N, C-alpha and C positions, 0 to 999 in steps of 0.2 A: 369544568366549566372555566372559561376564561374570564379574567377581571372585567373585560369591557362587556361580558353578558349581563353583569350585575348592574350596569348603569341602566337607568330607566330610558331606554331609547324606543322611541315610537315604532310600532310595526308598520304603520302605513304613513308615509310622509308625502305630503303635497309639495311639489318642488316648484320653485318660480322659474317658469320656462324661461323668461328673458334673462335671467342670471346664469342658467345652463347653457344657453346657446353660444356663450363665449368659447365653449369647448370646440367649436369648429375650427378655431384658431390653434395655433401651436405654441402659444405662450401659456404657461401655467398660471395659476392664481397669484403666486409668490413673485412672478415676474421673470423667472429663468426659463429657458427655451424648454417646452415639454420634451422629455425623452421618447414620448410615444408618437410625437408627429401630429399632423393635423388628421382630423377624421375625414374619411373619404367615403362618399355615399355613391350608389349606383346612379347612373344617368337618369333613370326613371323614378328616382325617389331622392331627390336633393332635399337636404336638411333645412327645415325652417321652423319658426316658433310655433306656427299653427298646426303643423304635423305633430311636433312633439307634444303639444298640449292635448290634442286629440288622442294620441297614442296612450299618454298618460291616463287619460280617462279609460279607456278599454283596459289598461294594465291593472286597474283596481276594481273592475266591474265584475261582479260575480255572475252577472247575467250571461258571461260567455261560456259558462258550465252548464251541464244538463239539468241539474236540479237548483241551479243559482246557490250554490254553496261554496264554490271555489273559485278565485280569480288567479290572475298570474301572479299577484303579490303574495298568495298564500304560501307558495313554494319559492318566491325570491322576495323576502322581506328587506327593505332597505336598511334597517338597523342591524342586519347580519349581513351586511355587504351584498345584499339580493341573493342570499341562500336561506335555508329554513331552519338550520340547527337539528335537523332530523337525520338518522341513519339513510333512510330512502324516503323520497317524498310522498306525500299522501294526497290523493285525488278524492273524487266525489264518493261518497258512500263509504268512506274509511278504506277505499281500495289504495294499495301500496305499489308503487312502481319498484323496478328492480334496481334503481340506481339513485345516487346522491344528487341533490339539487345543487348545480354549480353556480358560482358567481356570474352576474350579468355585466358587473363593472368591467369596463374596457372590451365588451363584446364588439364593439365597433371594429376592432382590429382583427378579429378572428377570420382567417381565410376559409375555413370550414367550421360548421357548427355541430353541436352534439357530441357525445363522448365516442361515437364511432368516425367522427371526423369524416363525414360523407356529404351533409346539407352544406351547400355553396353560399347561401344568403340567408340573413336573419329574415327577410320576407317569407322564404320558404319554410323556415324553421317555425316560425308563428303558427303555422297550420297544423304542426304535429301534435302539440299537447292539448290544443282544443279538441281534436278529434279522437284522441288516444283514449281507450274506454278506462284506464285506471288513473287517468289524470283529470280532463274536464268533460271527457265523454260526449261532447256535442256533435251531431251531425251538422256539417258546414251549412248547407242549404236551409236548414231549420233556423240555425244562428242568425242567418242573415235576415230571414223574415222577422225574427224577433227583435234584432237591432234596427232594422228599417222602421219598425212600429214605434221607435223612441224618437219623439220629434227633434229633440236636441241633437241627435246623431245624424239624422237624415238631414238637417239644416247644415251641420258641420261638414258632412260629406260633400254638400253643394259648395259650402263656402270655401273648403280647402282644397278639394280636388276636383270640383265642378263636375260632379257625377252623383248618382244616386248611391245609398249606402250599400255597398258589395264587399266581396272579398278582397278586391284590390285595395280599398279604402282601408279596410280592417288590417291588413298585413302590412300595408305601407306605413300606417301610422304607427303600429306595435313596433315595427322596426326602427322607425325614425326616434321614438322614445328611448329604445335601447341603445342606440348609437349616441344618445346625449349624456350617458351614464359612464362618466370617465373618473378614474382614480390615478392621480400622477403627482400627488402632493405629500408623499410619505416622508418620514425622518429620513429614510435613504436617499430618496429623490433631492431633499434639500442638501444632504451632505455631499453626494456623489455628483448631482447634476448642477445644484445651485451653490456649491462651493462654501456651505455653512458647517464649518468644522465642528460646531457644537450641537449640530442637530441629532447626532448619534452619540450613544454612550460609548465609552472605551470597550465595554464587553461587546457591544453590537458591532464595533469595528473589528475587533479580534475575529468574531464570528463570520464577518465578511471575508475576512482573508482565509479563514477555513474553508468556507463555502466555494470561494472563487479560486483559491490557490492549492490548498491541501487536498481537498477532495474533488470528486468529479462532477459536482452539482450543476456547474455551468454548461455541461454538455448536453442537459435536457431543460435546465432553467436558466437560461442567459438573461442578463438585463437587456433591454429595458423591460420587457413584457414578462421575463421569469417564465417562459415557456417556448418551446421551438414549434408549437403548434402540430407536431407530428404525433402520429399514433405509436406507442411503444408498449411492449410486454415487460412490466417492473418486476415480475416474479412474485407477483402477490399471493398466487395459489399454485400448487402443482397440478391441480385439476380444476379448472374454472367453472363455476356454476353458470357464469355469463360469459360467453365466448367472444364479446366484444365485436371488433371489426370483422370477424369470421363471418358473422351474420349477413353482412352486405354482400361479400363476394364468395362466400363458401370456399375460401382459400385457407387451407390449413396453416400456411405460414402467417397468417393474420390472426390466428387463434389467441385470445387473451390480450389482445392489443387495444389500447384504449388512448384516446387524446391525452396528451401530457397537459396537466392543468396549470394555470398560472399559480404563483406563490404570493402575489400581491394580496394582501389582507388575509393571509393563511391564518393569523392569530384569531380570527373571529369567524372562519368558514368551516369549523369542525362540526361533524365528524369527517374523516378524510378517506381518500380513495373512492373510485367509481361507485363502490357500495357502501361508503360509510363505514368500513370494517374496523378503522383505527381512530380511537377518541382523542389522542393527543399527539403533539409533535415529537414528543419523547419515544412513543410508539413508533412513529415513521422513521425516526432516525435509527432506532434499533432494527427495523426491518431491512434498511438499507446496509446497515454496519453489518449484518449477518449476510450479507450478499444476496439477500431474496430467497424466495422458494426456487427449487430445480424444475424449471419448465423449459421445453425444448425451444420455445421461441422466446425466451428471456433476452432482453438485451445485453450484448457484450459489454456495454458499458458499466453495468452494475457489477461491481467486484466488493468484496469484504473489506472493511477498514475498522481502524481502532481509534477512538477518542478518549481522552480522560474525560472525568466529570466535568472539569471546569471547561474544557473545550466544546463538551456537549451543550452546557449552560451558554456559552458565548454564542454558539451556532443558533440557539433558539432565540436569543436575544436580538441576533441579526434578523431572523424571521419575523420577530414582532416589529423591527423597524420598517418592515414593508407595509405596515398598517396604515391606511389613510381614510379617515372618516369626514375629511373636510367638505366633501359633497354634501353632507347634511346640513352644513351651515346656510346652504344656498336654498332657504325655504320661502 
């Protein structure tokens, strides 16, 4: 359990939408140019404060699930960088999914969504967990009838989208809220992009050099997003219980391939891997140091390496420097 987990962080936070909306700009809170760039929205769902506010209401509303026991925030808790701290996410009636809950921070920049790297927009992604039987388990037509009966939602749909409460309203609002969740103010950002030499410890700076110069980490996790957004087989298993992207195209060359996750906020998004099979960053480093498991689709990038205990500690300190919870100040 990481130290930040011991801090009494609220599970559900009500964000001040007016303060979040600055994120459409490309300047970070501290004044340096955000390395992530400006948030870009689809032509049919441009960001505005009203959409974000409505999306936030949907995000925390358990009425979106079949038995009204699960909201989006159950699997994506703000205090855990919008993950849930579980090996795999749990839905209605205690049903377990096959995969770990990924962070939603910086989801605005994802070219494809979900571990399979297949869904092209956040608008389309919103439909999946709502209808998935091990997550929210709600039939969409029935859900819209339920939400339309809520006077506040019907009024908001008319006010914000000039239409009755429907799937368009639900998915566009949820996507808008997710695009407002930005993390770009970590100690690394302040050091590397903000030219604040004291923002990172000496150990973390050494770890950055190991990460970017000695090892091959940046081939899959380059700054500023710390992901290539691609799908890769990282040699997690010799035989994969979950075949990853293979289930999309039935292409044997895609067996065991999953979207490369961002390393931003990795200190507080454990457990790790698509199935939550590793508990600590030390375990992760050991996996890659060993060269991963022998699988025919394993990326050629992954090769064994050796680190001293001090180097390993420095590398972990660097990874901790990617933690940014400053968005929690905007309440």
